C-alpha positions in Angstrom: -0.4 0.1 0.0 1.6 3.2 -1.1 0.0 5.2 2.0 2.0 3.5 4.4 4.6 5.9 6.4 8.3 5.5 5.9 9.2 3.2 8.7 8.6 -0.1 8.3 10.4 -3.4 8.7 11.2 -4.9 5.2 12.0 -8.6 4.9 14.4 -8.7 1.7 14.3 -11.8 -0.9 16.1 -14.7 0.9 15.8 -13.2 4.1 14.0 -14.3 7.3 12.8 -12.7 10.4 11.9 -14.9 13.0 10.1 -13.6 15.7 9.6 -15.6 18.9 8.6 -14.6 22.7 11.0 -13.0 25.0 13.0 -15.5 26.8 13.7 -15.0 30.7 15.9 -16.9 32.5 17.2 -20.6 31.5 14.9 -23.4 30.8 11.7 -21.2 31.1 10.6 -20.2 27.6 7.8 -18.1 26.6 7.2 -16.1 29.8 6.8 -12.9 28.1 5.4 -11.7 24.4 7.2 -9.9 22.1 5.2 -6.8 21.1 6.0 -4.9 18.4 4.4 -1.2 18.4 4.4 2.5 17.5 5.6 4.6 20.0 3.4 7.8 19.7 2.1 7.2 15.9 1.0 4.3 13.6 4.0 2.7 11.7 4.1 1.2 8.5 4.1 -2.5 9.5 6.0 -5.5 8.3 6.7 -5.7 4.6 7.4 -9.2 3.2 9.2 -8.7 -0.3 9.8 -12.5 -1.1 11.4 -13.3 2.2 10.3 -15.4 5.1 8.6 -14.3 8.1 8.1 -16.6 11.0 6.1 -16.0 14.1 4.8 -19.3 14.3 5.9 -21.1 17.5 8.9 -21.7 19.8 10.9 -24.5 20.7 10.2 -26.2 23.7 12.8 -27.8 26.3 12.7 -31.2 23.8 13.9 -28.7 21.2 10.1 -29.3 19.5 7.9 -26.9 18.4 5.2 -25.9 21.2 3.0 -22.7 21.6 4.1 -19.6 23.7 2.1 -19.2 26.6 1.8 -15.4 25.3 1.5 -14.6 21.6 3.4 -12.1 19.5 1.7 -9.1 19.7 1.6 -6.7 16.5 0.1 -3.1 17.2 -0.5 0.4 15.9 0.2 -0.4 12.2 -1.1 0.8 9.0 -0.7 -2.5 7.4 0.6 -5.2 10.3 2.0 -7.7 7.6 2.1 -6.9 3.7 3.5 -9.4 1.8 3.8 -9.3 -2.1 5.6 -12.7 -2.1 7.9 -15.1 -0.1 6.3 -17.3 2.9 4.3 -16.1 6.2 4.4 -18.6 9.0 2.0 -17.2 11.8 0.6 -18.6 14.3 -0.2 -17.2 18.1 -0.2 -13.7 17.0 -2.4 -10.8 18.3 -3.0 -7.8 15.9 -4.5 -4.9 18.0 -5.3 -1.6 16.8 -4.0 -2.0 13.2 -5.8 -0.4 10.3 -5.3 -3.4 8.5 -4.0 -6.7 9.8 -3.0 -8.2 6.2 -2.6 -7.0 3.0 -1.6 -9.8 0.5 
């Protein structure tokens, strides 16, 4: 979308953006959520230009994929996730106060 503000996260072709919940303390994954938001105004969001956006889950203690106790949060974006190619792996993600959650 051409009306996005210039500040956004851009995932270039062959790049990967991997966002998992913050880990506090050893052996205690998923205590907190990862929160991406605008400070005082809306921001452009995340643009996938042929890369991989992975916000699916987090490895558990046995190195298998298990859901986090707290999801990733994306807030205050004009378009939270915009994609014109590449791969999106999203699960356990909350979208709040965005103008649009997806533009694909």
